[in-house]
C-alpha angles and dihedrals in degrees: 000000000000119000117178089341093303114122130207096273093051090049090051090052091048091048092049092050092048089050091052094045101043102024131230095282097053099040099078090049090053090048090053092048091048090049091050092049093050092048088052092052091047094053092045092051091049091051090047089050092050091051093049092048090047091050091048093046095055111019091165094073104076123164116261091249091059095053115089118228114242118258105262097182114107120219091232093067 
């Protein structure tokens, strides 16, 4: 098992240090918070990827604020 280049022995050491630092009562709470945070990042990155793919698929449809108004000044004025 290799997650982000960290093997099982390294994960065990990290877990033991976290248990010593935070204690057994607070550790599950921190795990839940970390899981919710990672899930939020994952959903935000999927939404961002969807928007990028949609913009690349149809570059002709720009929002009205992105389209420049034509120059209405004549050169004779």
